[in-house]
N, C-alpha and C positions, 0 to 999 in steps of 0.2 A: 192407713191404719191396719195394724196386724191384729186381726180378730182374736187369734188364739193366745195373744199376750195379755188379754184383758182378764181382770178378775170377774167373779160372778156378779158382784154389785155393779161393776162397770158395764157388763153385758146387759143387766137388767135396765140400767139407765138408757142404754142405746135402744133397747127394745121399746121402752116406754116413750121415748122421743121419736120413735119410728125412723131412727138412723140405721137400724139393722132389722132384719127379719129372722125368724126362727130358722128358716131354710138356709139363710146365709151363714148363720152361726154354725149350724150342724154341718153344712158342706165344708166350712173352713176346718173344722176339727176332723172330719172324715178324711179330707185331703191330707191333713197333717199326719194322721195315723198311717195312711198309705205311703207317705213319703219317709217318715222317720221311725216307724215301729220296727223295721228290720234292723236298725242300729241299736235300739233300746231293749227290745224283747220284753215289753212290760205287760202284754196281754196273753192270756191263754186262749181266749175266744173273743172275736169282735163281731158286732152286729151292725155293720156300716150300711148295708142296703136297707135293713129294717129301720135304722135310725133316720135315713134320708126320707123314707116313706112316711114315718111317724111325724117328722118335722113338717112335711107338706100338709098332713092332716091337721096338725096343731095350728099351723099358720092360717089355714082356711077357717078354722073355728074361731081363731082370734079375730080375723077379718069380719066374720059374721056375728061377733059378739057372743059366741057360745062359750068361750073360755075367758075368764077374767082372773088372772092370777100372776103373782110376781115371778113364779118359777117355771111357768109353762115354756117348754122348749129348751131349757138349760140342759146341756149334756153332763153326764157323770160316768165315772168308772167305779166298779164294785168288785171288791176282793173276792177271789174265787172260793171262799168258804162261806159265803152268804148266799142262801138259796133265793133264786128268782125263778118263779114258775115257768116251766117249759124251756129253761136254759141248761146248758151243760155246766155242772157245778162239780169241780174235780178236787178241790183242796190241793192242787198240783201233785196229785198222787196217782200212780197206776191203779191203785185200789179203786178209785172212783173215776177213772178215765172216761167212761162212757155213761156216767150217771146224769140223768136228766131230772132236775128238781120237780117234784109233783106239786109243790106249793111255794109260796113266797115268804121270806122272812118279813117280820113286822116292819122293819126299816124299809124294805123294798116296797111294801104296800104303801107306806107313807109317801115315798118318792113318786110312785105311780099315780097316787091320788093328786099330786101336784103337776102331773104331766111332764115330769122330768124324763129326759131321754137317756137310756143306758146305752153307752157306746161299746161296752165289753166287760168281761170278767178278767181281773188282773192277776198276774202271776204272784206266787208267794212261796215261802218255804213250805215243804210238804206238811200238811195238817198244822200249819203255823209254828212248826218246830225249827227255829233257826234265827240267825242274826244277820244273814247276808243275802238271802234269796238264792243261794247256791244249792240249796237242798231240794229244789223243785225237780220233779221227775221229768219235766218237759224242756226247760230252758233255763239259762242264767240271765237274769235281768242286769243291765248295765247302768251305771250312774251317769246321768246326762252331763255332769261336770267333768267327767273323765271316763271314757268307755272302758278303760282297763280296770276300773275300780267297782266295788260292790255298791248297791244303793242302800244297803242295810236290809233288815228283815224283822219279822216275816212279811210285813206289808210293803215289801220293796217294789213290787209291780205298781201298786197304787201311788207310792211316793215318786217313783221315776216318771210315771205317766203325767203327774201334775207338774213336776219340775221341768219336763220336756215339752210342756204345753200340748200334750195329746188329749188331755181332759182339763177342764177348769177346776175341778175338785173331785174327790173320790172318797169312798168308804173303805175303812180298814178294820182290823180287830187288833186288840192289844192285850196280851196275856202277861208279858213281862217287860214291855217296852216296844212292842211290835208296830206301833204307830209312831211313837216319839223318836225312837232311834233312827229309822229310815228318814223321817222328816228332817232330823238333824243332819244326816249325811247327804241329803239331797237339797238342803237349803230352802225348805218350805216350812209351813206351820202344821204341826200334828197335835191333835187334842184327844187325850184319853179321858172320858168322863168318869165321874164317880160310879163305882159298881152299883148297878140298879137304876141308874138314871135313864139308860137306853135299853130297850128290850133286847134280849139275846135270842128270842124265838126265831128259829130259822138260821142261826149261826151254828155251823157244824163244830161241835165242841172239841177243844183240846183239854183245857182244865177249867171246869165249870165255875169254880169259886174265884177264878182269876180273870177269865175272859171278859172283855168289854168291847163292844162295837164303838168306833169313834171316827174322826174325820181328818182328812188331809187336804189342805187348801193352800192357795197362793198367799193369802194374808189372813189376819186375825178376824177381820170383819166377816169374811166368808165362813170362817169356822163358827162364829156366833150364829150366822144364818142357818148353816146346815145342822148345828146342834139343836136349834129351835125346832127344826122340822122333824127330827128323829127322836127327840126326848119324850118321855111320858110313860105313865103306867100302862101295862099291857096285861090283860087277864090271862094271856097265854104264857106269861113268864112270871112265876110266883116270886122271883127275886127282884122284880122291877118295883119301883116305888113312885108314889104320886106326889109330885112336888108342885102341882098346879101348872098352868099354862104360862111359862116364862118366856118372854121374848129376850133372848140373850144379847141381841144387838143393842137393846136399850141400855145395857150396862157399860157400853163403851164410852166413857166420859173423857178420856184423854187427860186424866188427872190422877196423880198418885201422892199428892201432898198428905203427909201424915201416915202413909202406909208403912207398916213395919215388916221389913224383909230380913230373913235369917239366912246366913251362909254357913252350912254345916261343915266344920273344918275337916272332919274325917273323910269327906268326899273331894277335898281339894289337895290331897296329899299324894303319896306314892301311887304310881300307875296312871296319873292324869298327865296327858301331854302338856308340855309347858306352854305351847302356843294356845291351846284350848283354855288353860288356866288364865293366861293373860287376857284373853278376850272376855272371859267371864268377869274378871275383876274390873275391866274397863266398863262392862255393862253395869256392874254394881255402882260404879262412880257416876254413870249417867243417871241411874235411879236417884242417887243422892242429890245430884244437880236439879232433878225434877221435883225434889221435896220429900222423897221417901227417907225413912230411917233404916239404915242397913247396919246389921251387927253380925259378927261371927259367933256361932254357938257350937255346942257339942251335942250331937245326937248319937248315942251309943248303939248303932245298929249295923254299921258298915261291915263288921267281921261276921255277922250272922246272916245277912240278907240273901246271899247267893245260895247257901246250903239250904236255908229255909224254903226259898222259892223252888229250887229244883226238886227237892223231896216232895213237896206238896203237888207241884205241877205234874211231875212224872207219875206220881201215884194216881192222880186223877186221869191222866192220859191212859195209863194202863187199863183203868176201868172203862173209860169212854170208848176206847178203840177196840174193846172186846167184841163189840157187835159186828165188826168187819171180819167175817169168818168164812166167806165163800158160800154161805147158806142164806143168811138174812140180808146182808148188804155186800156190795162191792165185787171185786174181781174173784172169779172162780177158776181154779187151775183146770187144764184140759185133761190131765192124766192123774188118775187116782183109782185105788182099788177098794177103799173103805172111807168112812166118814172122817176118821182121824187124819188120813192123808189129805182130804179136802181142806181141813182146817190148816194143817201144817204147810202144805204147798201153796195154798191161796195166800196166806199171810206172808210167807217167805217171798213169793213173787210180787205181791202187791205193795208191800211197804219198803221204803228206802232205808238206808243204813241208819240215819239219825233217828227216824221214828222207831226202828227196832231197838236202838240203844236206849231210848227213853222208856219204851215199854218194858224192857228187861229190868232197868233200874227201878221203875215204878212198881213192878211186880215184886221185886226183891224187898223194897222197904215196907210193903204191905204184908209180906209173908210171915208166917208164924215164927216167933223167936226174934224177929227184927222190927216188928210193928212198934213196940214200945221204945226201942232204942233209937228209931229214926222218925217214923211218921208222927207218933204221939209227941215226941220232943219238938218236932218242927211246928206242930200246931201250937204248942206252948210258946215257942219263940215268935210265932205269928202274933199272938196276943201281946207279947212284950214289945214287938216292933210297933204295933198300933198304939200302945200306951206311950211309947217314946215320942211318936208324932203328936199325940194328944197333948203332951206336956209342952211341946214346942208351940203348938197353936194356942195355948193359953196366953202367950205373950206376943206371938207374931202372927201376921196375916198370911204371909207367903214364905215358902222356903225356896231359895234360888240355888241351883246346883247344876253340874254338867248334865247333859243328856247322854252323851257318849264320851268315854275317856280319850278318844282319838277322833280324827276326821276319817273319811272313807279310806279303807285299806284296799290293796290290790286283790283282784279276783284270784283265788287259789292261795293267797298268802297265809290264811289261817285255817283253811278247810281241812287240812291234814291233822290238825290239833284241836279236838273238840273243847279242851279246857280253855284255850285262848279265845274261842268264840263265846264260851259261857261267861268269861271274865268281861266281855264287851257289854254284858247286861248289868254290870255292877251298879250303875247309876239309876236304872229305871225300875228294877224288879220290886223294890220296897213299896212303890206306889200301888202296885197291884196286890201285894201281900196285905196292905192296910186298907185297900179299897178306896183310895183317894183319887181326886182329879189331878191331872198333870198336863201341861202344855209345853211343847218345844217350839221355840222360835229362833230364827237365825240371828246371830249377833256379830257376824263378821266372817272373814275367811282367813285361812292360814297362809304361810309362805308359798304353798303349792297352788294357791287359788281355790282351795276346797272349803266349803262352808263349815262353820262352827255353830253348834246348837246350844241354846240356853234353856234349861228346864225350870219351869215355875210350878210349884206344888201347892195346892190349897187344902184346906180342911174339907171334910165330906160335904158335898153339895154346895160348895163355894165356887162353882164355875164362874160366876159373875166377877168374883174378885180376881181370879187369875186371868180371865179374858181381858178385863180392863187394864191390868198391869202389863200384859203382853201387848195390847193395843197401844198403850201410852208409849212404851219403849219403841215399838215399831214406827209410830208417827215421828218420833224424835230421830231414830237411827236411819230410817229410810233404806233398808237393805236392798229392796227390789230395784230402787233407782240407781244404786251403786254397782250392783253385781248381777251378772247374767251367766248362767251355766254354759260351758263350752265343752264340746267333745275334743279334749286337748290332743289326743293321739291322732285325730283326723284334721286338726287345725281348722275347724269350721264352727261357726256360731250355730247353736241349735235354736236360739230364740232371737 
């Protein structure tokens, strides 16, 4: 039995039946990281010795009846923009290279309360700004399906770690697709919850009205489990909402009879790779076979979403990152003669090129004379985009569309052309603009053996609907039984 190939619910069953111990599970994952992390580069910091010691303590308490819980001893990876008290939390930036979090995010506290073991903080695009995890100040994470290709971003470290079986599941954050897109490129499940369902307290902000913590897992059932753990109202986050104590695992009925699914034709046109399109249409046919009603519709947002998203996101980034000035937070330059030089040199040295680019653009659209022409207009379009989704959900339960217009591209292939990277977000950003829930699940592989992701979008706080639809497809298609990621350029199986 390969322990690290198991899902969380399979690990729980083994623990319950005393077929495995917490120490055995943790040791298997620690060994896996020690063996494979050098190939993947998915972690900025690991806590393997601490994890082994914590596992021993938890197992002793389980043996003594002091801990009774379904999640005690299950390992996890956490994206490096989520604060965990006493840990290095860098956002993959030189600006925060030596920052030790003085408190824990609400989601981290919830995991800790369940005695879940953190194996490490995962690599990401700097301050979550990117689509490939090539913008990290520390390393470039590789895709486990092909080490010459990107894992997607900005939660690429979390996605790659799950796909390579370095962790059974992980937390990420999604501002414009940063969970769903890397999940698609790495052949796993990525869930971005409705804005406000999961507390953002302790998440280092990129764009506060768009950011949302979410989950990356091996299958849909694990996504439902982890969402159940982290969702809920938080008095520390005024944008969080109280939807009661929902067990999302209970919604997995494996039945989509009568479900109404819409395919927005604007997102199946120019720019979408033919092999990706074919896999999505095959998935739609599977839904029809399972009893769902599938229809093509028009949602008139495709030509607006990228501009709307990047104007709003970069404007908020410009504001949020203003605090990193060498005085209050972050890196401080060693050479300066006055306070103006501290600001200028600290930010110039601390931020990478992509972060600087977005700060400059965000400052521009907020500046006098351009605010009305850009930012105010983008906010009006945000309302329009939300209204277009509302119209669609009056008739349909789910919108099915691509997660990414292509499968994983080569490392360095698009990094010299920011516009090409921005275009890679075309299928995901509208979900964040409208504050909707979205899930990406694998629906096949292309001719290169790279995974294709399918995105299911629901109305606000309809996570149960998209989770059940994803689960039903997953049970029928059985992606994990058919395909395993391989590091093709080294010709060896990773799983």
